[in-house]
N, CA, C and O atoms as a GROMACS GRO file, in nm:
protein
  592
    1MET      N    1   0.365  -4.682  -2.501
    1MET     CA    2   0.402  -4.615  -2.378
    1MET      C    3   0.336  -4.689  -2.262
    1MET      O    4   0.221  -4.732  -2.271
    2ASP      N    5   0.410  -4.702  -2.156
    2ASP     CA    6   0.361  -4.768  -2.035
    2ASP      C    7   0.244  -4.688  -1.977
    2ASP      O    8   0.247  -4.565  -1.977
    3LYS      N    9   0.141  -4.757  -1.929
    3LYS     CA   10   0.021  -4.693  -1.876
    3LYS      C   11   0.053  -4.603  -1.756
    3LYS      O   12  -0.004  -4.494  -1.744
    4THR      N   13   0.143  -4.645  -1.669
    4THR     CA   14   0.180  -4.566  -1.551
    4THR      C   15   0.250  -4.437  -1.594
    4THR      O   16   0.220  -4.330  -1.541
    5LEU      N   17   0.342  -4.447  -1.690
    5LEU     CA   18   0.412  -4.330  -1.740
    5LEU      C   19   0.314  -4.232  -1.804
    5LEU      O   20   0.324  -4.110  -1.783
    6ARG      N   21   0.219  -4.284  -1.881
    6ARG     CA   22   0.119  -4.199  -1.943
    6ARG      C   23   0.036  -4.126  -1.838
    6ARG      O   24   0.008  -4.007  -1.853
    7ASN      N   25  -0.004  -4.195  -1.732
    7ASN     CA   26  -0.082  -4.132  -1.624
    7ASN      C   27  -0.001  -4.024  -1.552
    7ASN      O   28  -0.056  -3.921  -1.515
    8VAL      N   29   0.128  -4.048  -1.531
    8VAL     CA   30   0.214  -3.949  -1.467
    8VAL      C   31   0.225  -3.824  -1.554
    8VAL      O   32   0.219  -3.712  -1.503
    9ILE      N   33   0.239  -3.842  -1.685
    9ILE     CA   34   0.249  -3.729  -1.776
    9ILE      C   35   0.118  -3.650  -1.778
    9ILE      O   36   0.121  -3.527  -1.775
   10ILE      N   37   0.006  -3.719  -1.781
   10ILE     CA   38  -0.124  -3.651  -1.778
   10ILE      C   39  -0.140  -3.573  -1.647
   10ILE      O   40  -0.184  -3.459  -1.648
   11PHE      N   41  -0.104  -3.634  -1.536
   11PHE     CA   42  -0.114  -3.569  -1.405
   11PHE      C   43  -0.026  -3.444  -1.400
   11PHE      O   44  -0.068  -3.339  -1.351
   12ALA      N   45   0.096  -3.455  -1.452
   12ALA     CA   46   0.187  -3.340  -1.454
   12ALA      C   47   0.130  -3.229  -1.542
   12ALA      O   48   0.141  -3.111  -1.507
   13ALA      N   49   0.071  -3.264  -1.653
   13ALA     CA   50   0.013  -3.164  -1.743
   13ALA      C   51  -0.105  -3.093  -1.675
   13ALA      O   52  -0.119  -2.971  -1.688
   14VAL      N   53  -0.188  -3.167  -1.605
   14VAL     CA   54  -0.301  -3.107  -1.533
   14VAL      C   55  -0.250  -3.011  -1.425
   14VAL      O   56  -0.304  -2.901  -1.410
   15LEU      N   57  -0.149  -3.052  -1.350
   15LEU     CA   58  -0.091  -2.965  -1.248
   15LEU      C   59  -0.034  -2.837  -1.310
   15LEU      O   60  -0.050  -2.728  -1.254
   16LEU      N   61   0.031  -2.849  -1.423
   16LEU     CA   62   0.087  -2.733  -1.491
   16LEU      C   63  -0.023  -2.636  -1.533
   16LEU      O   64  -0.009  -2.515  -1.514
   17VAL      N   65  -0.132  -2.687  -1.589
   17VAL     CA   66  -0.244  -2.602  -1.628
   17VAL      C   67  -0.303  -2.532  -1.507
   17VAL      O   68  -0.335  -2.413  -1.514
   18ILE      N   69  -0.319  -2.602  -1.396
   18ILE     CA   70  -0.372  -2.542  -1.273
   18ILE      C   71  -0.278  -2.433  -1.223
   18ILE      O   72  -0.323  -2.326  -1.184
   19ALA      N   73  -0.148  -2.460  -1.223
   19ALA     CA   74  -0.050  -2.362  -1.175
   19ALA      C   75  -0.051  -2.236  -1.261
   19ALA      O   76  -0.045  -2.125  -1.209
   20ILE      N   77  -0.060  -2.252  -1.392
   20ILE     CA   78  -0.064  -2.137  -1.482
   20ILE      C   79  -0.192  -2.057  -1.458
   20ILE      O   80  -0.189  -1.934  -1.452
   21GLY      N   81  -0.304  -2.127  -1.446
   21GLY     CA   82  -0.431  -2.059  -1.420
   21GLY      C   83  -0.428  -1.982  -1.289
   21GLY      O   84  -0.476  -1.868  -1.283
   22PHE      N   85  -0.374  -2.041  -1.184
   22PHE     CA   86  -0.364  -1.976  -1.054
   22PHE      C   87  -0.275  -1.852  -1.062
   22PHE      O   88  -0.308  -1.748  -1.006
   23THR      N   89  -0.163  -1.863  -1.133
   23THR     CA   90  -0.071  -1.750  -1.148
   23THR      C   91  -0.139  -1.634  -1.220
   23THR      O   92  -0.129  -1.519  -1.178
   24VAL      N   93  -0.209  -1.664  -1.329
   24VAL     CA   94  -0.280  -1.559  -1.403
   24VAL      C   95  -0.386  -1.496  -1.314
   24VAL      O   96  -0.401  -1.374  -1.313
   25PHE      N   97  -0.461  -1.578  -1.239
   25PHE     CA   98  -0.564  -1.527  -1.148
   25PHE      C   99  -0.503  -1.434  -1.044
   25PHE      O  100  -0.557  -1.325  -1.021
   26MET      N  101  -0.393  -1.473  -0.981
   26MET     CA  102  -0.331  -1.391  -0.876
   26MET      C  103  -0.275  -1.261  -0.933
   26MET      O  104  -0.287  -1.156  -0.870
   27LEU      N  105  -0.216  -1.267  -1.052
   27LEU     CA  106  -0.164  -1.145  -1.113
   27LEU      C  107  -0.277  -1.047  -1.144
   27LEU      O  108  -0.263  -0.928  -1.120
   28SER      N  109  -0.387  -1.096  -1.196
   28SER     CA  110  -0.499  -1.007  -1.227
   28SER      C  111  -0.564  -0.955  -1.099
   28SER      O  112  -0.607  -0.840  -1.095
   29LYS      N  113  -0.570  -1.038  -0.996
   29LYS     CA  114  -0.626  -0.994  -0.868
   29LYS      C  115  -0.538  -0.886  -0.805
   29LYS      O  116  -0.591  -0.787  -0.755
   30ASN      N  117  -0.406  -0.903  -0.808
   30ASN     CA  118  -0.316  -0.802  -0.752
   30ASN      C  119  -0.323  -0.672  -0.830
   30ASN      O  120  -0.318  -0.564  -0.770
   31ALA      N  121  -0.335  -0.680  -0.961
   31ALA     CA  122  -0.343  -0.558  -1.042
   31ALA      C  123  -0.469  -0.481  -1.009
   31ALA      O  124  -0.465  -0.359  -0.994
   32SER      N  125  -0.583  -0.551  -0.997
   32SER     CA  126  -0.707  -0.481  -0.965
   32SER      C  127  -0.707  -0.434  -0.821
   32SER      O  128  -0.764  -0.330  -0.790
   33SER      N  129  -0.645  -0.510  -0.732
   33SER     CA  130  -0.636  -0.469  -0.592
   33SER      C  131  -0.554  -0.343  -0.578
   33SER      O  132  -0.592  -0.252  -0.504
   34ASN      N  133  -0.440  -0.336  -0.647
   34ASN     CA  134  -0.356  -0.216  -0.640
   34ASN      C  135  -0.430  -0.096  -0.697
   34ASN      O  136  -0.420   0.014  -0.642
   35ALA      N  137  -0.503  -0.116  -0.806
   35ALA     CA  138  -0.576  -0.004  -0.866
   35ALA      C  139  -0.686   0.043  -0.773
   35ALA      O  140  -0.703   0.164  -0.753
   36SER      N  141  -0.763  -0.050  -0.716
   36SER     CA  142  -0.873  -0.008  -0.629
   36SER      C  143  -0.822   0.047  -0.498
   36SER      O  144  -0.884   0.137  -0.442
   37SER      N  145  -0.710  -0.004  -0.446
   37SER     CA  146  -0.660   0.048  -0.320
   37SER      C  147  -0.604   0.187  -0.338
   37SER      O  148  -0.613   0.271  -0.248
   38THR      N  149  -0.545   0.214  -0.454
   38THR     CA  150  -0.495   0.349  -0.480
   38THR      C  151  -0.613   0.444  -0.487
   38THR      O  152  -0.606   0.555  -0.433
   39THR      N  153  -0.720   0.404  -0.553
   39THR     CA  154  -0.838   0.488  -0.561
   39THR      C  155  -0.898   0.509  -0.423
   39THR      O  156  -0.932   0.622  -0.388
   40ARG      N  157  -0.910   0.403  -0.345
   40ARG     CA  158  -0.965   0.414  -0.211
   40ARG      C  159  -0.879   0.504  -0.126
   40ARG      O  160  -0.931   0.590  -0.054
   41THR      N  161  -0.748   0.487  -0.132
   41THR     CA  162  -0.658   0.568  -0.052
   41THR      C  163  -0.671   0.714  -0.086
   41THR      O  164  -0.679   0.798   0.003
   42ASN      N  165  -0.674   0.747  -0.214
   42ASN     CA  166  -0.676   0.886  -0.254
   42ASN      C  167  -0.814   0.948  -0.244
   42ASN      O  168  -0.827   1.062  -0.199
   43ALA      N  169  -0.918   0.878  -0.284
   43ALA     CA  170  -1.050   0.939  -0.292
   43ALA      C  171  -1.121   0.944  -0.158
   43ALA      O  172  -1.190   1.042  -0.130
   44ASN      N  173  -1.108   0.844  -0.076
   44ASN     CA  174  -1.188   0.838   0.044
   44ASN      C  175  -1.127   0.905   0.165
   44ASN      O  176  -1.200   0.937   0.259
   45ASN      N  177  -1.002   0.927   0.168
   45ASN     CA  178  -0.941   0.971   0.291
   45ASN      C  179  -0.918   1.121   0.303
   45ASN      O  180  -0.899   1.170   0.415
   46LEU      N  181  -0.919   1.194   0.195
   46LEU     CA  182  -0.896   1.338   0.207
   46LEU      C  183  -1.023   1.415   0.236
   46LEU      O  184  -1.020   1.516   0.306
   47GLY      N  185  -1.134   1.369   0.185
   47GLY     CA  186  -1.256   1.444   0.207
   47GLY      C  187  -1.255   1.571   0.125
   47GLY      O  188  -1.207   1.572   0.012
   48GLY      N  189  -1.308   1.677   0.181
   48GLY     CA  190  -1.308   1.805   0.111
   48GLY      C  191  -1.438   1.828   0.038
   48GLY      O  192  -1.532   1.748   0.051
   49ASN      N  193  -1.446   1.933  -0.039
   49ASN     CA  194  -1.568   1.967  -0.110
   49ASN      C  195  -1.590   1.876  -0.228
   49ASN      O  196  -1.498   1.846  -0.304
   50SER      N  197  -1.713   1.831  -0.243
   50SER     CA  198  -1.756   1.749  -0.357
   50SER      C  199  -1.669   1.625  -0.376
   50SER      O  200  -1.648   1.582  -0.489
   51GLY      N  201  -1.618   1.568  -0.268
   51GLY     CA  202  -1.538   1.447  -0.278
   51GLY      C  203  -1.402   1.471  -0.340
   51GLY      O  204  -1.338   1.377  -0.386
   52SER      N  205  -1.356   1.594  -0.342
   52SER     CA  206  -1.227   1.626  -0.401
   52SER      C  207  -1.115   1.553  -0.329
   52SER      O  208  -1.114   1.547  -0.206
   53ASN      N  209  -1.021   1.497  -0.404
   53ASN     CA  210  -0.906   1.431  -0.342
   53ASN      C  211  -0.777   1.504  -0.375
   53ASN      O  212  -0.669   1.447  -0.360
   54ASP      N  213  -0.786   1.629  -0.418
   54ASP     CA  214  -0.669   1.705  -0.457
   54ASP      C  215  -0.616   1.782  -0.336
   54ASP      O  216  -0.681   1.874  -0.287
   55VAL      N  217  -0.496   1.743  -0.290
   55VAL     CA  218  -0.435   1.808  -0.176
   55VAL      C  219  -0.417   1.957  -0.203
   55VAL      O  220  -0.419   2.037  -0.109
   56ASN      N  221  -0.400   1.995  -0.328
   56ASN     CA  222  -0.378   2.136  -0.362
   56ASN      C  223  -0.502   2.222  -0.338
   56ASN      O  224  -0.490   2.345  -0.331
   57ASN      N  225  -0.622   2.162  -0.324
   57ASN     CA  226  -0.743   2.238  -0.299
   57ASN      C  227  -0.762   2.272  -0.152
   57ASN      O  228  -0.853   2.347  -0.118
   58ILE      N  229  -0.679   2.218  -0.065
   58ILE     CA  230  -0.690   2.243   0.078
   58ILE      C  231  -0.611   2.369   0.110
   58ILE      O  232  -0.498   2.384   0.063
   59PRO      N  233  -0.669   2.459   0.188
   59PRO     CA  234  -0.597   2.583   0.220
   59PRO      C  235  -0.460   2.557   0.280
   59PRO      O  236  -0.438   2.458   0.350
   60THR      N  237  -0.366   2.647   0.250
   60THR     CA  238  -0.229   2.636   0.299
   60THR      C  239  -0.229   2.623   0.450
   60THR      O  240  -0.307   2.689   0.519
   61GLY      N  241  -0.141   2.538   0.501
   61GLY     CA  242  -0.129   2.519   0.646
   61GLY      C  243  -0.219   2.410   0.698
   61GLY      O  244  -0.209   2.374   0.816
   62GLU      N  245  -0.307   2.356   0.615
   62GLU     CA  246  -0.398   2.252   0.660
   62GLU      C  247  -0.360   2.114   0.609
   62GLU      O  248  -0.441   2.022   0.614
   63VAL      N  249  -0.239   2.099   0.561
   63VAL     CA  250  -0.189   1.970   0.518
   63VAL      C  251  -0.062   1.940   0.596
   63VAL      O  252   0.025   2.026   0.609
   64GLN      N  253  -0.053   1.818   0.647
   64GLN     CA  254   0.068   1.777   0.716
   64GLN      C  255   0.157   1.704   0.617
   64GLN      O  256   0.120   1.597   0.567
   65ASN      N  257   0.273   1.760   0.587
   65ASN     CA  258   0.367   1.697   0.494
   65ASN      C  259   0.460   1.606   0.572
   65ASN      O  260   0.522   1.647   0.670
   66VAL      N  261   0.469   1.481   0.527
   66VAL     CA  262   0.547   1.379   0.596
   66VAL      C  263   0.637   1.311   0.494
   66VAL      O  264   0.597   1.288   0.380
   67LYS      N  265   0.758   1.280   0.534
   67LYS     CA  266   0.850   1.200   0.453
   67LYS      C  267   0.854   1.060   0.512
   67LYS      O  268   0.863   1.044   0.634
   68LEU      N  269   0.846   0.959   0.427
   68LEU     CA  270   0.855   0.819   0.470
   68LEU      C  271   0.976   0.755   0.405
   68LEU      O  272   0.993   0.761   0.283
   69SER      N  273   1.060   0.695   0.487
   69SER     CA  274   1.176   0.622   0.436
   69SER      C  275   1.188   0.491   0.512
   69SER      O  276   1.116   0.468   0.609
   70VAL      N  277   1.279   0.406   0.468
   70VAL     CA  278   1.303   0.278   0.534
   70VAL      C  279   1.450   0.273   0.574
   70VAL      O  280   1.539   0.308   0.496
   71SER      N  281   1.473   0.228   0.697
   71SER     CA  282   1.609   0.209   0.746
   71SER      C  283   1.612   0.082   0.830
   71SER      O  284   1.541   0.072   0.930
   72GLY      N  285   1.693  -0.013   0.789
   72GLY     CA  286   1.708  -0.138   0.866
   72GLY      C  287   1.578  -0.213   0.885
   72GLY      O  288   1.557  -0.273   0.990
   73GLY      N  289   1.491  -0.213   0.786
   73GLY     CA  290   1.365  -0.287   0.795
   73GLY      C  291   1.256  -0.213   0.870
   73GLY      O  292   1.152  -0.271   0.899
   74THR      N  293   1.279  -0.086   0.903
   74THR     CA  294   1.181  -0.008   0.979
   74THR      C  295   1.140   0.115   0.899
   74THR      O  296   1.223   0.185   0.842
   75TYR      N  297   1.009   0.141   0.896
   75TYR     CA  298   0.959   0.263   0.835
   75TYR      C  299   0.988   0.379   0.929
   75TYR      O  300   0.961   0.372   1.049
   76ILE      N  301   1.042   0.487   0.874
   76ILE     CA  302   1.073   0.607   0.949
   76ILE      C  303   0.989   0.721   0.892
   76ILE      O  304   0.998   0.750   0.772
   77LEU      N  305   0.906   0.785   0.975
   77LEU     CA  306   0.826   0.899   0.933
   77LEU      C  307   0.885   1.026   0.994
   77LEU      O  308   0.917   1.030   1.113
   78THR      N  309   0.898   1.128   0.911
   78THR     CA  310   0.949   1.256   0.959
   78THR      C  311   0.855   1.365   0.912
   78THR      O  312   0.844   1.390   0.792
   79PRO      N  313   0.785   1.432   1.004
   79PRO     CA  314   0.781   1.411   1.148
   79PRO      C  315   0.700   1.286   1.183
   79PRO      O  316   0.623   1.236   1.101
   80SER      N  317   0.719   1.237   1.304
   80SER     CA  318   0.652   1.113   1.346
   80SER      C  319   0.528   1.139   1.432
   80SER      O  320   0.461   1.045   1.474
   81VAL      N  321   0.499   1.266   1.459
   81VAL     CA  322   0.378   1.301   1.535
   81VAL      C  323   0.288   1.384   1.443
   81VAL      O  324   0.329   1.488   1.392
   82LEU      N  325   0.165   1.335   1.424
   82LEU     CA  326   0.069   1.401   1.336
   82LEU      C  327  -0.054   1.444   1.415
   82LEU      O  328  -0.077   1.396   1.527
   83LYS      N  329  -0.133   1.535   1.356
   83LYS     CA  330  -0.253   1.584   1.423
   83LYS      C  331  -0.378   1.519   1.364
   83LYS      O  332  -0.391   1.506   1.243
   84LYS      N  333  -0.467   1.479   1.451
   84LYS     CA  334  -0.594   1.418   1.411
   84LYS      C  335  -0.677   1.519   1.332
   84LYS      O  336  -0.682   1.637   1.366
   85GLY      N  337  -0.741   1.470   1.225
   85GLY     CA  338  -0.834   1.552   1.149
   85GLY      C  339  -0.772   1.640   1.043
   85GLY      O  340  -0.845   1.704   0.966
   86ILE      N  341  -0.640   1.646   1.036
   86ILE     CA  342  -0.574   1.729   0.935
   86ILE      C  343  -0.513   1.636   0.829
   86ILE      O  344  -0.437   1.546   0.863
   87PRO      N  345  -0.547   1.657   0.702
   87PRO     CA  346  -0.499   1.570   0.595
   87PRO      C  347  -0.346   1.557   0.594
   87PRO      O  348  -0.273   1.652   0.624
   88VAL      N  349  -0.301   1.436   0.559
   88VAL     CA  350  -0.157   1.406   0.552
   88VAL      C  351  -0.120   1.382   0.406
   88VAL      O  352  -0.190   1.313   0.333
   89ARG      N  353  -0.010   1.441   0.367
   89ARG     CA  354   0.050   1.415   0.236
   89ARG      C  355   0.185   1.350   0.264
   89ARG      O  356   0.280   1.418   0.304
   90MET      N  357   0.193   1.219   0.243
   90MET     CA  358   0.313   1.143   0.276
   90MET      C  359   0.390   1.113   0.147
   90MET      O  360   0.341   1.045   0.058
   91GLU      N  361   0.513   1.165   0.140
   91GLU     CA  362   0.599   1.140   0.025
   91GLU      C  363   0.696   1.027   0.061
   91GLU      O  364   0.770   1.036   0.158
   92VAL      N  365   0.694   0.921  -0.018
   92VAL     CA  366   0.776   0.804   0.008
   92VAL      C  367   0.909   0.817  -0.066
   92VAL      O  368   0.912   0.844  -0.186
   93ASP      N  369   1.018   0.799   0.008
   93ASP     CA  370   1.153   0.803  -0.049
   93ASP      C  371   1.177   0.669  -0.120
   93ASP      O  372   1.204   0.568  -0.056
   94LEU      N  373   1.168   0.671  -0.252
   94LEU     CA  374   1.182   0.547  -0.328
   94LEU      C  375   1.324   0.493  -0.328
   94LEU      O  376   1.345   0.375  -0.356
   95SER      N  377   1.422   0.576  -0.296
   95SER     CA  378   1.560   0.526  -0.293
   95SER      C  379   1.586   0.437  -0.173
   95SER      O  380   1.682   0.360  -0.173
   96SER      N  381   1.501   0.446  -0.070
   96SER     CA  382   1.521   0.361   0.049
   96SER      C  383   1.420   0.248   0.058
   96SER      O  384   1.431   0.162   0.146
   97THR      N  385   1.322   0.246  -0.032
   97THR     CA  386   1.221   0.140  -0.030
   97THR      C  387   1.243   0.044  -0.146
   97THR      O  388   1.259   0.086  -0.261
   98VAL      N  389   1.244  -0.083  -0.114
   98VAL     CA  390   1.262  -0.187  -0.216
   98VAL      C  391   1.163  -0.299  -0.190
   98VAL      O  392   1.113  -0.315  -0.079
   99GLY      N  393   1.136  -0.376  -0.293
   99GLY     CA  394   1.051  -0.494  -0.278
   99GLY      C  395   0.918  -0.463  -0.213
   99GLY      O  396   0.851  -0.367  -0.248
  100CYS      N  397   0.882  -0.548  -0.115
  100CYS     CA  398   0.750  -0.535  -0.052
  100CYS      C  399   0.739  -0.411   0.036
  100CYS      O  400   0.628  -0.375   0.076
  101SER      N  401   0.850  -0.344   0.067
  101SER     CA  402   0.840  -0.222   0.148
  101SER      C  403   0.768  -0.111   0.072
  101SER      O  404   0.730  -0.010   0.130
  102ARG      N  405   0.751  -0.129  -0.059
  102ARG     CA  406   0.679  -0.030  -0.138
  102ARG      C  407   0.528  -0.051  -0.135
  102ARG      O  408   0.452   0.035  -0.182
  103ASP      N  409   0.483  -0.163  -0.081
  103ASP     CA  410   0.338  -0.190  -0.068
  103ASP      C  411   0.300  -0.154   0.075
  103ASP      O  412   0.305  -0.238   0.165
  104ILE      N  413   0.261  -0.030   0.096
  104ILE     CA  414   0.246   0.029   0.229
  104ILE      C  415   0.103   0.017   0.278
  104ILE      O  416   0.007   0.046   0.206
  105VAL      N  417   0.090  -0.028   0.405
  105VAL     CA  418  -0.041  -0.050   0.465
  105VAL      C  419  -0.049   0.027   0.597
  105VAL      O  420   0.036   0.010   0.685
  106ILE      N  421  -0.151   0.110   0.609
  106ILE     CA  422  -0.184   0.176   0.736
  106ILE      C  423  -0.329   0.136   0.763
  106ILE      O  424  -0.422   0.209   0.730
  107SER      N  425  -0.347   0.019   0.822
  107SER     CA  426  -0.480  -0.040   0.834
  107SER      C  427  -0.575   0.043   0.919
  107SER      O  428  -0.696   0.040   0.895
  108ALA      N  429  -0.525   0.117   1.016
  108ALA     CA  430  -0.612   0.199   1.101
  108ALA      C  431  -0.690   0.302   1.020
  108ALA      O  432  -0.798   0.344   1.062
  109PHE      N  433  -0.636   0.342   0.905
  109PHE     CA  434  -0.702   0.443   0.823
  109PHE      C  435  -0.742   0.389   0.686
  109PHE      O  436  -0.775   0.467   0.596
  110GLY      N  437  -0.742   0.258   0.669
  110GLY     CA  438  -0.784   0.198   0.543
  110GLY      C  439  -0.694   0.229   0.426
  110GLY      O  440  -0.740   0.236   0.312
  111VAL      N  441  -0.564   0.247   0.453
  111VAL     CA  442  -0.469   0.283   0.347
  111VAL      C  443  -0.389   0.161   0.306
  111VAL      O  444  -0.334   0.090   0.391
  112ARG      N  445  -0.384   0.136   0.178
  112ARG     CA  446  -0.291   0.039   0.120
  112ARG      C  447  -0.256   0.091  -0.018
  112ARG      O  448  -0.343   0.110  -0.103
  113LYS      N  449  -0.128   0.113  -0.039
  113LYS     CA  450  -0.086   0.165  -0.169
  113LYS      C  451   0.052   0.112  -0.203
  113LYS      O  452   0.142   0.109  -0.120
  114TYR      N  453   0.066   0.069  -0.328
  114TYR     CA  454   0.196   0.031  -0.382
  114TYR      C  455   0.253   0.156  -0.447
  114TYR      O  456   0.196   0.209  -0.543
  115VAL      N  457   0.367   0.205  -0.396
  115VAL     CA  458   0.428   0.326  -0.450
  115VAL      C  459   0.532   0.290  -0.553
  115VAL      O  460   0.596   0.184  -0.546
  116LYS      N  461   0.548   0.379  -0.650
  116LYS     CA  462   0.645   0.357  -0.756
  116LYS      C  463   0.686   0.492  -0.812
  116LYS      O  464   0.630   0.595  -0.773
  117SER      N  465   0.780   0.492  -0.901
  117SER     CA  466   0.827   0.615  -0.964
  117SER      C  467   0.710   0.686  -1.029
  117SER      O  468   0.636   0.627  -1.108
  118GLY      N  469   0.693   0.814  -0.997
  118GLY     CA  470   0.582   0.891  -1.051
  118GLY      C  471   0.454   0.880  -0.970
  118GLY      O  472   0.358   0.952  -0.996
  119ASP      N  473   0.450   0.790  -0.873
  119ASP     CA  474   0.330   0.770  -0.789
  119ASP      C  475   0.376   0.730  -0.649
  119ASP      O  476   0.349   0.619  -0.603
  120ASN      N  477   0.445   0.823  -0.582
  120ASN     CA  478   0.501   0.792  -0.450
  120ASN      C  479   0.441   0.878  -0.339
  120ASN      O  480   0.505   0.900  -0.236
  121ILE      N  481   0.319   0.928  -0.360
  121ILE     CA  482   0.251   1.010  -0.260
  121ILE      C  483   0.131   0.933  -0.206
  121ILE      O  484   0.052   0.878  -0.282
  122ILE      N  485   0.119   0.929  -0.074
  122ILE     CA  486   0.005   0.867  -0.007
  122ILE      C  487  -0.067   0.978   0.068
  122ILE      O  488  -0.004   1.055   0.141
  123THR      N  489  -0.198   0.986   0.051
  123THR     CA  490  -0.277   1.085   0.123
  123THR      C  491  -0.382   1.017   0.206
  123THR      O  492  -0.444   0.919   0.164
  124PHE      N  493  -0.403   1.069   0.326
  124PHE     CA  494  -0.508   1.020   0.416
  124PHE      C  495  -0.530   1.125   0.524
  124PHE      O  496  -0.451   1.218   0.539
  125THR      N  497  -0.638   1.108   0.598
  125THR     CA  498  -0.666   1.196   0.711
  125THR      C  499  -0.674   1.110   0.836
  125THR      O  500  -0.757   1.019   0.843
  126PRO      N  501  -0.589   1.136   0.937
  126PRO     CA  502  -0.595   1.061   1.062
  126PRO      C  503  -0.729   1.087   1.133
  126PRO      O  504  -0.766   1.202   1.156
  127THR      N  505  -0.799   0.981   1.166
  127THR     CA  506  -0.931   0.993   1.228
  127THR      C  507  -0.933   0.946   1.373
  127THR      O  508  -1.037   0.950   1.438
  128GLN      N  509  -0.819   0.902   1.423
  128GLN     CA  510  -0.811   0.859   1.563
  128GLN      C  511  -0.674   0.893   1.617
  128GLN      O  512  -0.578   0.910   1.541
  129THR      N  513  -0.664   0.903   1.749
  129THR     CA  514  -0.537   0.935   1.812
  129THR      C  515  -0.472   0.809   1.865
  129THR      O  516  -0.535   0.703   1.878
  130GLY      N  517  -0.343   0.822   1.896
  130GLY     CA  518  -0.268   0.710   1.953
  130GLY      C  519  -0.153   0.670   1.864
  130GLY      O  520  -0.118   0.739   1.769
  131THR      N  521  -0.095   0.556   1.898
  131THR     CA  522   0.015   0.501   1.818
  131THR      C  523  -0.045   0.422   1.703
  131THR      O  524  -0.124   0.330   1.724
  132ILE      N  525  -0.008   0.458   1.582
  132ILE     CA  526  -0.063   0.396   1.461
  132ILE      C  527   0.049   0.315   1.395
  132ILE      O  528   0.159   0.365   1.372
  133ASN      N  529   0.018   0.190   1.365
  133ASN     CA  530   0.115   0.102   1.301
  133ASN      C  531   0.111   0.118   1.150
  133ASN      O  532   0.006   0.141   1.091
  134ILE      N  533   0.228   0.104   1.090
  134ILE     CA  534   0.243   0.104   0.945
  134ILE      C  535   0.328  -0.018   0.911
  134ILE      O  536   0.425  -0.048   0.981
  135ALA      N  537   0.294  -0.088   0.804
  135ALA     CA  538   0.366  -0.210   0.768
  135ALA      C  539   0.361  -0.227   0.618
  135ALA      O  540   0.283  -0.161   0.548
  136CYS      N  541   0.444  -0.317   0.569
  136CYS     CA  542   0.433  -0.356   0.429
  136CYS      C  543   0.324  -0.463   0.421
  136CYS      O  544   0.279  -0.513   0.524
  137SER      N  545   0.284  -0.498   0.302
  137SER     CA  546   0.177  -0.596   0.286
  137SER      C  547   0.216  -0.735   0.337
  137SER      O  548   0.129  -0.817   0.366
  138MET      N  549   0.346  -0.761   0.348
  138MET     CA  550   0.392  -0.891   0.398
  138MET      C  551   0.431  -0.886   0.546
  138MET      O  552   0.475  -0.986   0.603
  139ASN      N  553   0.415  -0.769   0.608
  139ASN     CA  554   0.447  -0.746   0.749
  139ASN      C  555   0.596  -0.769   0.780
  139ASN      O  556   0.632  -0.803   0.892
  140MET      N  557   0.680  -0.751   0.679
  140MET     CA  558   0.825  -0.765   0.699
  140MET      C  559   0.887  -0.632   0.741
  140MET      O  560   0.981  -0.629   0.820
  141TYR      N  561   0.834  -0.522   0.687
  141TYR     CA  562   0.880  -0.388   0.723
  141TYR      C  563   0.770  -0.329   0.811
  141TYR      O  564   0.651  -0.336   0.777
  142ARG      N  565   0.810  -0.270   0.924
  142ARG     CA  566   0.712  -0.214   1.016
  142ARG      C  567   0.760  -0.082   1.074
  142ARG      O  568   0.879  -0.051   1.071
  143GLY      N  569   0.668  -0.008   1.124
  143GLY     CA  570   0.700   0.116   1.192
  143GLY      C  571   0.573   0.168   1.257
  143GLY      O  572   0.469   0.102   1.255
  144SER      N  573   0.582   0.287   1.314
  144SER     CA  574   0.465   0.348   1.377
  144SER      C  575   0.484   0.499   1.380
  144SER      O  576   0.594   0.552   1.364
  145PHE      N  577   0.371   0.565   1.400
  145PHE     CA  578   0.371   0.709   1.420
  145PHE      C  579   0.261   0.740   1.521
  145PHE      O  580   0.177   0.655   1.550
  146THR      N  581   0.263   0.861   1.571
  146THR     CA  582   0.168   0.899   1.675
  146THR      C  583   0.075   1.006   1.619
  146THR      O  584   0.118   1.098   1.549
  147VAL      N  585  -0.055   0.993   1.652
  147VAL     CA  586  -0.153   1.094   1.616
  147VAL      C  587  -0.205   1.154   1.746
  147VAL      O  588  -0.249   1.082   1.836
  148VAL      N  589  -0.199   1.286   1.754
  148VAL     CA  590  -0.245   1.358   1.875
  148VAL      C  591  -0.364   1.446   1.842
  148VAL      O  592  -0.417   1.514   1.930
   0.00000   0.00000   0.00000
């Protein structure tokens, strides 16, 4: 075998090993990131007694129920005006969300969650007022809501 051809084959093999290693690393990083972000979203943002993250433990009338859908690349929240300090239970319409629109980020409140069948509820408590941006993890889908 020609020395140049052998070197090209070795170089290609090394690149392939690096690419496979990088892919495995990114997949494991995304899996742990999604798991920890779901925990962070649910456990840290509701508060309550003894660190409870169960929306059902909050007295009736003290939870803001919101529907989230996507239309034309824009997140639509109904209702779009929320109250500061009152926990939010956001139900994501999975029939209107596809691809990266399911990886929802509300950076103002430290929320990032990938929603899927059986796990399409996002909970958080608004801690500041104003216009709050919501986006997908790739910033392709965007929207906003207001906290008063």
